[in-house]
TORPA-4810 file (N, C-alpha, C, O; in nm, 3 decimals):
<nodes>
NODE_1_0.085_-0.117_0.000_0.000_0.000_0.000_0.089_0.123_0.000_0.186_0.132_0.076_X
NODE_2_0.056_0.217_-0.085_0.140_0.335_-0.101_0.056_0.461_-0.096_-0.057_0.466_-0.145_X
NODE_3_0.114_0.562_-0.034_0.050_0.693_-0.027_0.093_0.773_-0.150_0.211_0.779_-0.183_X
NODE_4_-0.003_0.834_-0.216_0.024_0.918_-0.332_0.029_1.063_-0.288_-0.065_1.114_-0.227_X
NODE_5_0.141_1.130_-0.318_0.152_1.271_-0.282_0.057_1.353_-0.370_0.043_1.327_-0.489_X
NODE_6_-0.007_1.451_-0.308_-0.099_1.540_-0.378_-0.068_1.684_-0.340_0.005_1.709_-0.244_X
NODE_7_-0.124_1.776_-0.414_-0.104_1.918_-0.385_-0.193_1.962_-0.269_-0.285_1.890_-0.228_X
NODE_8_-0.165_2.077_-0.217_-0.247_2.135_-0.111_-0.390_2.155_-0.160_-0.486_2.132_-0.087_X
NODE_9_-0.403_2.199_-0.285_-0.535_2.222_-0.342_-0.614_2.091_-0.352_-0.732_2.086_-0.317_X
NODE_10_-0.548_1.984_-0.399_-0.614_1.854_-0.410_-0.654_1.801_-0.273_-0.759_1.738_-0.258_X
NODE_11_-0.571_1.828_-0.172_-0.602_1.787_-0.035_-0.731_1.855_0.011_-0.821_1.789_0.064_X
NODE_12_-0.739_1.985_-0.010_-0.857_2.060_0.035_-0.980_2.032_-0.051_-1.093_2.046_-0.004_X
NODE_13_-0.959_1.994_-0.176_-1.071_1.959_-0.265_-1.132_1.822_-0.233_-1.247_1.797_-0.266_X
NODE_14_-1.054_1.736_-0.170_-1.102_1.599_-0.138_-1.187_1.604_-0.011_-1.147_1.551_0.093_X
NODE_15_-1.303_1.667_-0.021_-1.387_1.690_0.098_-1.449_1.561_0.152_-1.484_1.556_0.270_X
NODE_16_-1.463_1.458_0.071_-1.522_1.333_0.118_-1.419_1.237_0.178_-1.455_1.135_0.236_X
NODE_17_-1.292_1.270_0.163_-1.186_1.183_0.215_-1.178_1.195_0.367_-1.198_1.302_0.424_X
NODE_18_-1.148_1.083_0.431_-1.131_1.080_0.577_-0.991_1.131_0.610_-0.893_1.085_0.552_X
NODE_19_-0.981_1.225_0.704_-0.852_1.277_0.747_-0.793_1.182_0.850_-0.851_1.162_0.957_X
NODE_20_-0.678_1.124_0.818_-0.612_1.036_0.913_-0.530_1.115_1.014_-0.533_1.087_1.134_X
NODE_21_-0.457_1.215_0.966_-0.383_1.304_1.055_-0.333_1.424_0.975_-0.323_1.419_0.852_X
NODE_22_-0.303_1.529_1.047_-0.234_1.645_0.992_-0.122_1.678_1.090_-0.132_1.648_1.209_X
NODE_23_-0.020_1.738_1.041_0.094_1.772_1.125_0.055_1.879_1.226_-0.017_1.973_1.192_X
NODE_24_0.101_1.865_1.351_0.075_1.971_1.448_0.155_2.097_1.414_0.128_2.206_1.464_X
NODE_25_0.256_2.079_1.327_0.335_2.191_1.277_0.281_2.228_1.139_0.175_2.179_1.100_X
NODE_26_0.349_2.309_1.068_0.302_2.352_0.936_0.310_2.235_0.837_0.414_2.170_0.826_X
NODE_27_0.202_2.209_0.765_0.200_2.104_0.663_0.268_2.153_0.536_0.232_2.258_0.482_X
NODE_28_0.367_2.077_0.488_0.433_2.106_0.362_0.397_2.003_0.256_0.408_2.030_0.137_X
NODE_29_0.354_1.885_0.301_0.325_1.775_0.210_0.188_1.717_0.241_0.142_1.718_0.355_X
NODE_30_0.125_1.665_0.137_-0.008_1.606_0.152_-0.010_1.475_0.075_0.061_1.458_-0.024_X
NODE_31_-0.093_1.384_0.121_-0.104_1.256_0.053_-0.242_1.196_0.066_-0.322_1.236_0.150_X
NODE_32_-0.266_1.098_-0.019_-0.393_1.028_-0.017_-0.368_0.880_-0.043_-0.268_0.843_-0.105_X
NODE_33_-0.459_0.797_0.004_-0.454_0.655_-0.028_-0.596_0.602_-0.028_-0.685_0.657_0.035_X
NODE_34_-0.614_0.493_-0.101_-0.745_0.430_-0.112_-0.738_0.291_-0.050_-0.648_0.213_-0.079_X
NODE_35_-0.835_0.262_0.037_-0.848_0.130_0.099_-0.994_0.090_0.085_-1.083_0.162_0.131_X
NODE_36_-1.018_-0.023_0.024_-1.154_-0.074_0.004_-1.246_0.033_-0.054_-1.357_0.056_-0.005_X
NODE_37_-1.198_0.099_-0.160_-1.274_0.202_-0.233_-1.309_0.325_-0.150_-1.399_0.400_-0.187_X
NODE_38_-1.238_0.347_-0.041_-1.260_0.467_0.040_-1.131_0.548_0.040_-1.021_0.493_0.049_X
NODE_39_-1.145_0.680_0.028_-1.028_0.767_0.021_-0.993_0.822_0.159_-1.080_0.864_0.235_X
NODE_40_-0.864_0.821_0.188_-0.809_0.877_0.311_-0.704_0.980_0.274_-0.638_0.968_0.170_X
NODE_41_-0.689_1.083_0.358_-0.589_1.186_0.328_-0.515_1.225_0.456_-0.563_1.201_0.567_X
NODE_42_-0.399_1.285_0.438_-0.316_1.326_0.551_-0.223_1.439_0.509_-0.198_1.462_0.391_X
NODE_43_-0.173_1.510_0.610_-0.077_1.617_0.585_0.038_1.605_0.683_0.017_1.568_0.799_X
NODE_44_0.160_1.635_0.638_0.276_1.625_0.725_0.376_1.733_0.690_0.363_1.800_0.588_X
NODE_45_0.476_1.751_0.776_0.569_1.862_0.763_0.684_1.836_0.666_0.722_1.926_0.591_X
NODE_46_0.740_1.717_0.666_0.858_1.686_0.583_0.828_1.698_0.435_0.721_1.657_0.388_X
NODE_47_0.923_1.754_0.363_0.906_1.764_0.218_0.974_1.651_0.144_0.932_1.617_0.034_X
NODE_48_1.078_1.594_0.201_1.156_1.491_0.131_1.124_1.349_0.176_1.160_1.253_0.107_X
NODE_49_1.059_1.335_0.289_1.030_1.201_0.345_0.882_1.172_0.329_0.797_1.258_0.354_X
NODE_50_0.851_1.049_0.288_0.711_1.008_0.275_0.674_0.917_0.392_0.761_0.852_0.450_X
NODE_51_0.547_0.912_0.427_0.503_0.826_0.537_0.529_0.679_0.509_0.525_0.634_0.394_X
NODE_52_0.557_0.605_0.616_0.569_0.459_0.608_0.433_0.399_0.639_0.365_0.443_0.732_X
NODE_53_0.395_0.298_0.561_0.265_0.234_0.579_0.285_0.084_0.598_0.362_0.021_0.524_X
NODE_54_0.217_0.029_0.696_0.218_-0.115_0.720_0.075_-0.162_0.737_0.000_-0.103_0.816_X
NODE_55_0.035_-0.265_0.665_-0.097_-0.324_0.682_-0.086_-0.436_0.785_-0.023_-0.539_0.758_X
NODE_56_-0.146_-0.416_0.902_-0.143_-0.521_1.004_-0.235_-0.635_0.964_-0.199_-0.752_0.970_X
NODE_57_-0.353_-0.598_0.923_-0.453_-0.692_0.874_-0.506_-0.631_0.746_-0.460_-0.524_0.705_X
NODE_58_-0.599_-0.693_0.682_-0.649_-0.644_0.555_-0.702_-0.501_0.564_-0.694_-0.426_0.467_X
NODE_59_-0.755_-0.463_0.679_-0.820_-0.333_0.693_-0.761_-0.245_0.803_-0.817_-0.139_0.833_X
NODE_60_-0.651_-0.286_0.864_-0.589_-0.207_0.971_-0.454_-0.156_0.924_-0.366_-0.234_0.887_X
NODE_61_-0.439_-0.024_0.925_-0.318_0.041_0.876_-0.238_0.102_0.989_-0.294_0.155_1.086_X
NODE_62_-0.108_0.095_0.977_-0.016_0.168_1.064_0.057_0.267_0.975_0.109_0.230_0.869_X
NODE_63_0.061_0.392_1.016_0.126_0.496_0.937_0.213_0.581_1.030_0.167_0.625_1.136_X
NODE_64_0.338_0.603_0.990_0.428_0.686_1.067_0.502_0.785_0.979_0.546_0.751_0.870_X
NODE_65_0.514_0.908_1.028_0.589_1.013_0.958_0.618_1.124_1.060_0.536_1.152_1.146_X
NODE_66_0.733_1.184_1.048_0.772_1.296_1.136_0.752_1.257_1.282_0.819_1.165_1.331_X
NODE_67_0.663_1.324_1.353_0.640_1.296_1.495_0.499_1.243_1.519_0.440_1.265_1.625_X
NODE_68_0.446_1.171_1.419_0.311_1.115_1.429_0.316_0.966_1.393_0.382_0.926_1.298_X
NODE_69_0.244_0.886_1.472_0.225_0.745_1.441_0.081_0.710_1.473_0.032_0.742_1.581_X
NODE_70_0.012_0.643_1.379_-0.126_0.604_1.403_-0.150_0.459_1.363_-0.079_0.402_1.280_X
NODE_71_-0.252_0.400_1.426_-0.309_0.273_1.382_-0.456_0.302_1.357_-0.526_0.352_1.446_X
NODE_72_-0.503_0.270_1.237_-0.639_0.305_1.197_-0.710_0.183_1.138_-0.655_0.113_1.054_X
NODE_73_-0.833_0.158_1.186_-0.916_0.048_1.134_-1.008_0.105_1.026_-1.099_0.183_1.055_X
NODE_74_-0.984_0.066_0.901_-1.061_0.119_0.788_-1.202_0.062_0.782_-1.291_0.127_0.727_X
NODE_75_-1.226_-0.057_0.836_-1.362_-0.114_0.836_-1.450_-0.043_0.938_-1.566_-0.013_0.911_X
NODE_76_-1.394_-0.017_1.055_-1.471_0.050_1.161_-1.463_0.203_1.150_-1.534_0.274_1.220_X
NODE_77_-1.376_0.252_1.060_-1.350_0.396_1.049_-1.316_0.454_1.185_-1.375_0.553_1.230_X
NODE_78_-1.220_0.390_1.251_-1.186_0.426_1.388_-1.035_0.435_1.405_-0.960_0.348_1.360_X
NODE_79_-0.992_0.542_1.470_-0.852_0.557_1.508_-0.829_0.471_1.631_-0.886_0.496_1.737_X
NODE_80_-0.746_0.370_1.618_-0.720_0.277_1.729_-0.616_0.335_1.823_-0.630_0.325_1.945_X
NODE_81_-0.512_0.394_1.766_-0.402_0.448_1.848_-0.337_0.563_1.775_-0.316_0.557_1.654_X
NODE_82_-0.305_0.668_1.849_-0.226_0.778_1.794_-0.117_0.811_1.895_-0.146_0.840_2.012_X
NODE_83_0.007_0.806_1.850_0.120_0.846_1.933_0.173_0.978_1.881_0.213_0.988_1.765_X
NODE_84_0.173_1.080_1.966_0.240_1.206_1.933_0.383_1.189_1.984_0.408_1.198_2.104_X
NODE_85_0.474_1.166_1.892_0.611_1.130_1.927_0.693_1.251_1.966_0.678_1.360_1.910_X
NODE_86_0.782_1.231_2.064_0.875_1.337_2.105_0.991_1.350_2.008_1.051_1.457_1.994_X
NODE_87_1.023_1.240_1.940_1.133_1.236_1.845_1.082_1.187_1.710_0.972_1.131_1.701_X
NODE_88_1.160_1.207_1.606_1.114_1.173_1.472_1.103_1.022_1.451_1.190_0.945_1.490_X
NODE_89_0.993_0.984_1.387_0.967_0.845_1.350_1.075_0.796_1.254_1.117_0.868_1.163_X
NODE_90_1.119_0.671_1.276_1.218_0.609_1.185_1.161_0.487_1.115_1.152_0.484_0.992_X
NODE_91_1.122_0.385_1.192_1.073_0.260_1.133_0.968_0.197_1.224_0.949_0.238_1.338_X
NODE_92_0.901_0.095_1.169_0.811_0.011_1.249_0.830_-0.132_1.202_0.853_-0.159_1.084_X
NODE_93_0.819_-0.224_1.298_0.836_-0.365_1.266_0.738_-0.447_1.346_0.718_-0.424_1.466_X
NODE_94_0.675_-0.544_1.280_0.582_-0.633_1.348_0.654_-0.765_1.377_0.720_-0.822_1.291_X
NODE_95_0.639_-0.810_1.500_0.696_-0.937_1.542_0.590_-1.010_1.624_0.567_-0.976_1.740_X
NODE_96_0.527_-1.110_1.564_0.418_-1.185_1.628_0.307_-1.089_1.672_0.252_-1.017_1.588_X
NODE_97_0.274_-1.086_1.800_0.166_-1.000_1.852_0.214_-0.862_1.892_0.142_-0.788_1.959_X
NODE_98_0.335_-0.825_1.853_0.391_-0.696_1.893_0.430_-0.614_1.771_0.473_-0.666_1.669_X
NODE_99_0.413_-0.484_1.786_0.458_-0.388_1.686_0.556_-0.297_1.756_0.527_-0.243_1.863_X
NODE_100_0.673_-0.279_1.696_0.774_-0.191_1.753_0.784_-0.066_1.667_0.805_-0.073_1.546_X
NODE_101_0.767_0.048_1.731_0.777_0.177_1.664_0.907_0.241_1.709_0.927_0.268_1.827_X
NODE_102_0.996_0.264_1.614_1.129_0.316_1.644_1.138_0.463_1.603_1.109_0.499_1.489_X
NODE_103_1.180_0.545_1.697_1.206_0.686_1.668_1.356_0.710_1.679_1.433_0.616_1.697_X
NODE_104_1.397_0.835_1.667_1.539_0.866_1.678_1.597_0.821_1.812_1.710_0.773_1.818_X
NODE_105_1.520_0.836_1.921_1.574_0.808_2.053_1.483_0.722_2.141_1.510_0.706_2.260_X
NODE_106_1.377_0.667_2.085_1.284_0.586_2.163_1.238_0.465_2.084_1.239_0.465_1.960_X
NODE_107_1.197_0.363_2.156_1.132_0.247_2.096_1.003_0.222_2.174_1.005_0.211_2.297_X
NODE_108_0.892_0.214_2.102_0.763_0.184_2.164_0.724_0.042_2.129_0.740_-0.002_2.014_X
NODE_109_0.674_-0.030_2.227_0.624_-0.166_2.207_0.473_-0.162_2.218_0.418_-0.122_2.320_X
NODE_110_0.406_-0.206_2.112_0.260_-0.208_2.110_0.215_-0.353_2.107_0.249_-0.428_2.016_X
NODE_111_0.139_-0.393_2.208_0.085_-0.528_2.214_-0.042_-0.530_2.130_-0.144_-0.473_2.170_X
NODE_112_-0.037_-0.593_2.015_-0.150_-0.593_1.922_-0.267_-0.676_1.974_-0.382_-0.650_1.940_X
NODE_113_-0.237_-0.774_2.056_-0.343_-0.859_2.111_-0.420_-0.787_2.222_-0.543_-0.796_2.229_X
NODE_114_-0.348_-0.715_2.308_-0.411_-0.645_2.420_-0.445_-0.500_2.389_-0.526_-0.439_2.459_X
NODE_115_-0.385_-0.446_2.285_-0.412_-0.307_2.250_-0.344_-0.207_2.342_-0.395_-0.096_2.360_X
NODE_116_-0.231_-0.244_2.401_-0.160_-0.156_2.492_-0.027_-0.116_2.431_0.027_-0.187_2.347_X
NODE_117_0.027_-0.002_2.475_0.158_0.041_2.428_0.240_0.089_2.546_0.186_0.136_2.646_X
NODE_118_0.371_0.077_2.532_0.461_0.130_2.636_0.591_0.170_2.572_0.629_0.120_2.466_X
NODE_119_0.658_0.262_2.638_0.788_0.308_2.592_0.891_0.210_2.647_0.908_0.199_2.768_X
NODE_120_0.959_0.139_2.559_1.055_0.037_2.601_1.192_0.093_2.632_1.260_0.048_2.724_X
NODE_121_1.232_0.191_2.554_1.368_0.240_2.563_1.369_0.387_2.529_1.312_0.430_2.429_X
NODE_122_1.434_0.464_2.614_1.448_0.607_2.587_1.592_0.644_2.613_1.645_0.617_2.720_X
NODE_123_1.656_0.707_2.514_1.797_0.744_2.528_1.810_0.869_2.611_1.922_0.916_2.634_X
</nodes>
């Protein structure tokens, strides 16, 4: 699954699209993606970096960029988890029932079975 970069005008014109997140800082980049014939959109600050997307299940997305990380259920149209990160997002990795969200100086462990998260390591 890939996010397609769009212009600011296209972002604002997509009035029926569900907003997944916008940057708490100034948005420089915008993107959209389609899941099960439904359009989603987002805005973020970085101009050179694109969001990372991971499909946990057929309809559950994990998206990370800059200082934002979300888990969103597209079938329920529900934000499951949003982490406002203190440091910039780097990567995410799924290992069995756990998802690890890695930032510049922190690692978060998310228990996918229990729906809980904790900060595992902070530099």
